[in-house]
C-alpha positions, 0 to 999 in steps of 0.5 A: 803266889798267884799267876796271871791267866795265860791264854792257850794258843792252838795249833801252829800258833803255839810259840817257841818250838817247831811242830816237828811231831805233827803226826804223833799227837802226844809228842806234839802236845808235849812240845806245845806245852813245853813251848808255852811253859818256856815262854812263861818262865822266861818272862819270870826271869828278867834282867835284874838290877839292884839299887844299893842302900845308902849309909843313911838308909835303914839297916833293913827294909825296902830296897829298890829292885828293877825288873826288865821285861818285854811286853806283848808288843816287843818293847822293853819295859821296867818295873821298879818295886820295893823288896824287903831284905833282912840285914843278914843278906838273905831274901825273905822266904817265898811265903812272906810275899805276894808276887802276882805275875803280870805279863813278865813283870814281878811285883813283890809286896810288903814283908815281915822281917826283923834284923839288926845289922846294917848296909846289907845288899842282896847280890843279883848274881844268884838270880842271874846265874839261875836265869842263865842255867834255865836259859841254857836248859831251854836252849838245849831243849830247842836244839834237841827238837830242832835237830838238823831242820835248818841245815837240810838243803843248805846248798840250795839256799846258798846264792853263790852256788851254781844252779842245777840242770834237770836230766831226769827226762834224758836219763829215762830215755837212756835207761829205756834204750839199755833195757832194749839192748842198746849199750853205748858206753865207749871202751876208750875209757876206764870205769871206776866204781867207788863204794860207800861206808861199810863196803869193806864188809859187804862182799857183793857191793857193786859186784853185779855192776862190775860183772855187767860192765865186763860182759860188755867188754868194758874195763871196770874197777872197784876202788879198793879203799878203806871205806870207814876211813876219813874223806881226806884220807880216801881222797888221797887213795883215790887220787893215787888209784886214778893215776895208776889206772891212767899211766897203765892204760893211757885212758881217761877215767869216769868215776861213779861213787855211791853214798860216801864213795861219791863224797870221797871221789868228789874230794879227790877231784876237788883237792887234786884237780891240777894233777887229775884234770887230764886223767878224769872225764867226769863224776857221777854221785849216786845217793851221796850226802854231798851237803851232809846227812841228818842221820850222821848229824843227829847221831853225833851232834850234842843234845841229840839222840846220841846223848840219851840212848848212848847211840854215839858210843855204840857207833864208836864201838862199832866203827872203831873197835869192831870194824877197825875204822875211823870215827872221822868217817861218820863225822865227815858226813855231818853238816858241820864238817861238810860246810867246813870242807866245801868252804875250802874245796869245791868241784871244778866248774869244768868237770861234768857231774851227774848227781842221782837221788831217790826216795824210799818206799814207805809202806807195810810191804817194805817190811818183807823186803830182803836184800842179798849182801853176801854168800855163805859156803857150806861144807861139801857133802856131795862133792860140790860146795853149797852156797847160800845167800846171806840176806838182811832186811835192809829195805825195812831199815831204810823205810824206818829211817825214811819215815823218821826223816819224813815225820821229824823234818818233812823231808823226802829221802832214800832212808839215809840221805835227803833228796835236797842234800844229794843235789850237787851244785852245777850238776845234772840232777837225776830224780826218778819217780821210782821208789828206791832206797839207799841200799838198792843201788849196790845190794839187789833185793830178792823180790826185785821186779824183773820188768824194772831196770836193775842197779847195773843198768841204772849205773850204766845210764848215769855214766852214759849221761856223763859221756854225752855231757863230755861230748857236748862240752867238746863240741862247744869248745870246738865251735868257740875255737872255730 
């Protein structure tokens, strides 16, 4: 069989598969080759229709076969050829044909065959089924390579979503004041911190922030929820938590949620706003995948990494068996589930909201970054217990994930959440220039720069922006009433 020459396309002109591995030459070349091969073979499997032989025709010989294909201009064309078929109902062997490939049309020449039976029709279903299987394989490869490319930032593309307001400048001013000892958070409110995924197994999660707030005479709580539970389950628990705080203090609540904690808190306010609107003053989401997470989606989506390295099964064992959580907690962070949820529930327009996102630092120095996640007490030898910090290279892990998202999708992220997915529609968006990974907000690093703000000061600045926004809205309402 002869094949027509196919001109090799270069660079970004190669068809079929996006250039997602541009910084990895071998993978880029392999993807391009696969794209070209796919284009050729797709044209080799056209839509086939067969004109059955009439009773008056010869029991064997030529049968009319029509092949439909698209030419370079995109127009559909057909080529009617004669196909020799044996009367036993089988195609002749490939060696009996000379079938040159010309831009998607297949021509079959003369054949040598002998048979004695009559009225044999070769079914086209065999070729059509083969074509369907091949197209299914190509579609799976396309989904694998494409991943979450079309989902990242989907909220920003939705014309029905309200625009965001950039509050980075004001945030920087407030943070500078805080670092110079100016603290203006009112004690007329209760501050509720909502932790994210796996926080139940990190004893120091938000502890430094709560300690700092307590020293300023503020009432601050860390929500005691099962962080590995589903979003809707945690939303109900947070709603009950808010009501309990309000009825005990008669003070309104300001919420700050980190990562999945921000999603859980937003879900509580979206689902139960009628019951909570007089009890909640505002919401800040720090590094929360409000639109969804490509990491969660790529682990759980069919045809992605989880299919090839058993990553999905490992996550299921970790969440369900080891830490006794619910796999739904991770599924609720996928783009599919976030789209489904936000179609049903949206944050009320009158609620003051601040969303905060950062970009992780990607450099060799990050590999030496260690984060303190817990304390371990050693047996007493001299009458005093010895406490040692439990440290994990979270910075290195976040940098690796951020590098992966940068290479594959060209997206900036904190290692787990892309910047575009962390922006809540209608919110005041804070996007500092300082490079901070996803774990920094709750777990301090051993080599933090003392000249820079720490996590508790960043949380204080975010909440103070909410307080200012609440006051601004009250003033506007008062002016309208006048």
